[in-house]
C-alpha positions in Angstrom: 84.0 251.6 201.2 82.2 249.3 198.3 83.2 245.4 197.7 82.4 246.7 193.9 84.3 246.3 191.7 85.9 249.7 190.1 85.8 250.1 186.6 89.0 251.8 184.6 91.1 252.2 181.3 95.0 251.5 181.8 96.2 253.5 178.6 99.4 252.4 178.0 102.0 254.7 176.1 105.3 255.5 174.8 107.3 257.7 172.7 105.5 258.7 169.6 107.7 257.3 167.2 107.1 253.8 168.8 104.8 251.9 166.0 101.0 250.5 166.2 102.6 246.5 166.6 104.5 247.9 169.8 102.1 249.7 171.0 99.4 246.9 171.0 102.2 243.9 171.5 102.9 246.0 175.5 99.1 246.0 175.5 99.5 242.8 175.6 102.4 242.8 177.9 100.7 244.9 180.7 97.2 242.5 180.0 98.7 238.7 180.7 100.5 240.3 184.3 97.2 241.5 185.2 95.4 238.9 184.9 98.2 236.8 187.2 97.3 239.0 190.0 94.1 239.2 191.6 92.6 241.5 189.6 88.4 240.5 188.9 88.7 240.6 185.4 91.4 242.6 182.6 90.8 242.6 178.9 92.1 244.2 176.0 89.4 248.1 176.3 87.0 247.5 173.0 85.8 250.6 170.9 82.5 249.5 170.0 81.4 247.5 167.2 84.1 247.4 164.7 84.4 248.8 161.5 82.4 247.3 158.9 84.2 244.1 157.0 86.6 243.1 159.6 86.1 239.9 161.4 86.3 241.4 165.0 82.6 242.5 167.3 84.0 244.9 168.5 87.1 247.5 167.8 90.1 247.5 170.2 91.2 250.2 171.7 95.3 250.8 170.7 96.9 250.4 173.8 94.7 250.1 175.9 93.1 247.2 179.0 90.3 247.3 180.9 90.4 246.9 184.3 87.7 245.3 187.0 89.7 245.6 190.8 88.6 245.5 194.1 88.8 249.0 195.6 90.4 247.7 198.0 93.1 245.9 195.9 93.0 249.1 194.0 96.7 250.7 196.0 98.4 247.4 195.0 97.3 246.8 191.3 98.9 251.2 190.8 102.4 249.8 192.9 102.3 246.7 190.1 101.4 249.6 187.2 103.6 251.8 188.3 106.3 249.2 188.2 105.8 247.8 185.4 105.5 251.5 183.8 109.3 252.1 184.6 110.5 248.7 183.4 110.2 249.7 180.1 112.1 253.5 178.3 110.0 255.5 177.8 106.0 254.5 178.6 103.8 255.4 180.6 100.0 254.4 182.1 98.1 256.6 182.1 94.3 255.5 184.1 90.7 255.9 182.8 87.6 255.6 185.4 85.0 256.2 187.9 85.4 256.5 191.4 83.0 257.2 194.0 81.0 259.3 191.0 83.4 260.8 189.8 85.5 260.4 186.8 89.6 260.4 187.1 92.0 260.2 184.9 95.6 260.2 186.6 99.0 259.4 185.7 101.8 259.7 187.9 103.3 258.0 190.9 101.6 254.8 192.6 101.3 257.6 196.5 99.4 260.8 194.5 97.2 258.2 193.3 96.7 256.3 196.1 95.9 260.3 197.7 92.7 261.3 195.0 92.0 257.6 195.4 91.0 258.9 199.2 90.0 262.6 198.9 86.9 261.4 196.7 86.4 258.2 198.8 82.8 259.5 201.5 84.0 260.1 204.4 82.7 256.8 207.0 79.8 257.2 208.6 79.4 258.6 212.3 78.1 255.8 214.6 74.6 256.4 215.9 75.3 257.6 219.6 74.1 255.5 222.6 70.9 256.3 224.4 70.7 258.5 226.5 68.2 255.9 228.3 68.8 256.2 233.0 69.0 253.3 234.3 65.9 251.8 235.9 65.6 252.2 239.4 
């Protein structure tokens, strides 16, 4: 498997009546906890340039965290996010990103996500067959 980091957006979702400030607080809570793990990077996700007149250079995507993770750490990340989601009532986290050149969007159990990722990975290259040279006599 390639050792390049995989990039995902983790979209925190909650009850439809959840105010935007509470959704932002949940994303920031998840961000803080992610930064204490072995992810390559984690930050609040942006949606490009902020509207004119605002103080920020980029507009944040409400409830979204951008994360980069090495493929070997991805199963642990999925388990971590699933456990984080279950600690709160009525909140879920949706993974969005690219794996093996294919767009992936997922919400559910870690074992299901791992199965999807395994199906997307190219099969390992077969070793070259040994040469059929005959022994010298």
